[in-house]
N, C-alpha and C positions, 0 to 999 in steps of 0.2 A: 503493499500499498503504499502510495507516495505523503509522504510526511506535509501535514495540513497545521491549520492551526490550535491551539491549544481551547475547549471549555471547563470554566472553571467560575462552579455557584456554589457561592453565599449564600447564607438565610433563604428566603423566602422568590422566589423570585422564575422563567419560563424560559424557551429558547428555541427557535429552530432548528430543528434539522441537520443534515446535511454530515459534508464529510469534516474529519478531526483525526488529530493525532491523540491528544492526550482527554479525557472528561471524568472532569468530575465534581459531584456534588455533598453538599456540606450543609444538611437544611432541609427543604421541600421547595424543589424542584420539577416544575414537565417541560420533556423534550418532544412539540408539537408535530414535529414529526419522522420519519424513514433517520433514523444516523447509523453514520458507520468512519469507525474509530478501531487508533492499533489497542490505545487503553480504556478502562471503561472504568470510575471507582466511585460505589455512592456511599457515606457514611452514614444520611439520614434514611427523610422519605424521597421516591423521585416514584412519575409517572412519563412511560417513553408511550406517547399515541401509536404508534409505527411498526415499525420494523428495527429492530435493534443487529447490527452484525459488529461483529470487534474480534481482535485479537484475541487477548486476554480482561477477563470483565469477574470483577471485585464487587460482591454486595455484603454489606455489613450492616447496612440498612434493612425501610422498606423499598420495593424498590416491586413497581407492576411496570410491567410492556401486552402491552395492549394487541401487538398482534405475532410475531414471527425472533426468533433469537437466535441470530447461526454466531458462534464462535469456537479460537482453538482451541483455549481454556476457562474454561470459569469454575469459581471458587465461592460459595454461601456460604455466608457468613450468619446471614439478619434470613430472611422473606427474600422469595423470588416469584412469584407470580406470571405467569405465560397464558397472554389469550390465545393463542391455538399452537403453534409447534415449534421443538426446538430442535437444533442438530449443534452439536459441541462434539467437540472431539476428546475432551478430559475435562470432566468433572467431577468438582469435592464438591460435599455436600455438607455441614457440620449445623447450618437448619434446617430449612426448611425451603421446599420448592414446590409447587406448585404448576401440572400440565394440563392445557385444555384440550391439545392435540396428543400427538403424537412425541417420542423425547427416541431423538438418537443419536452415535459416538458412537467413540471405541473405547472406554476406561470410567466408568461413572464408581468412584469411591463417596459408600455415602457412612454417615454417623449417625447423619439427621432425622431426618423423613424428606420424600419423595411421593406422588400423589400424580399419578397421571391417568386421565383418560380414555385414551387410545393408547398403543403399543410402545413397548419401550426395545430399544433394539443395539446393544450393544459386544463388541471384540469381551470384553468382560468386566461382573457386573459383582463387585468384592462391597457386603454391605453386613454392619451392625449396627444398622438405624433401625428403623421403619420403613413400611413404604407397601402401596398400593396401585395395583394395575389393575385396570378395567380392560385390559386389552390383554394381549402377549408379549411378555416378559420373555426373553429370544436373546441369550448373550451365548458365545462359543465355553466360555468359562460364568458358573455362577455358582460365590461361595457366601451361603449367610448362614452368620450365627445370630442365632434370636437371644436377643437381651430380653426386651422388655414389651409387654403388650402383642396382639395381634397384628402381623403382615396381614396383604392379603393381594391373589392374582386370581385372573379365571383361566389363564394357561401364562403355561410356563416351558420353554425351551432350550435344551445346547449339550456341548456335550458332557461336560462334566459336569454336577450338579453335587454341591454339599449343600447340606440343611443342618444346622448343627444349635443347638441349643446352649445358648453362654451365660454362665451369671449374670444380672444387675451391677455395675460399676458399683451402687450405693450399697453397701451391706444390708441397712433398714428395709430397701424392696424387695419383699419375696416373690411377687408373680411373676412367672418363668414368659420365655417366647416362645409364643408359635405364630404355622403359617397354615394359610389359609387358598384350598387352589381345589381349581375341577379334574384340569389333566397336567399334568409335568412328564415329561419325556425326556431321554435325552439317551448317550451310548454307557456311561459313565456316573448310577443316581446313587446317594445316604443320605437318608431324610431323618432326622429327629427331632418332634411336638411338629406333626403333621400332619395334616387333613386336609383327603386328599380323596375325588371319586375314580380316577384310572390314574394310575402309575406306570410309564414302560419304558422299558430300556434294555442294550444290550444285559448291562450287571446291575441287579438293583439287590441295594440293603437298603431293608427298614428296620428304625432302632426304636430306642424308646419314644414314648411320649406320642407315639404315629397309629388312623386310625385313617386305614387305605380300604376303598369299600373291594379294586380289582386290580391285580397286578398283572401286567400281562411283561412277559421278558422274552431272552430269542436265547443267549447262554447262559448266564448263572442268578438265581434267586436266592435270597437267605433275608429271614425274619427276625431279629436280633430277640435277646426280654423287654418287655415291656411294650414293646409293639402288639398293632394289634390289624392280624388282614380279611378280610372277610372272604377271598377267593383271588387264589392264583392260575394261572395257566401259561404257559410255555407256547409261544409263536412262531412261527420260521424254520 
């Protein structure tokens, strides 16, 4: 991206969209049209009425993007709401993200929360946070540590899928984390604390805390102690 001017907003105000090098908002800022920049950082409350396209986006406050987000790197320590879809290469979430459409990227590192109304597709999905995906969560590698509350996904698909219970950070928090899904399908699948209608894979291992209606497997199936599998069958 060619170098452009910087946009610095302090206090309360609005600015036009356009092409910028650095955008920084400290206070309450509104961007009235599409914006493209190398760096976007907000510490206060901000709103973008159009699309946001950037190299590096960092959200420390509350940000609402009415349309789409496209970025190389996205870090969220506050709250980000996206009115349409997002396409991000590398995502780190320590706060919360809400996406009205679909989310696509290379790597998602989640320790906060994300809600996606459409599909979530990535190469790697690494989570010790909370997620809700109304469509398909699809990644080559899915590694989920369930610390608290219940994550939900309609369908989950990947090559390697690991869903494991993990103790909460705070010793006085007694609730375990759980995953609810309709269908889970992968090459190598290991699950704990998961409720699902169908689990399908080449190698399927069902661990403690699972309630599965049907397991379909190609090569290997094992139900470990503390799990419940109503029906299982070898296919292929």
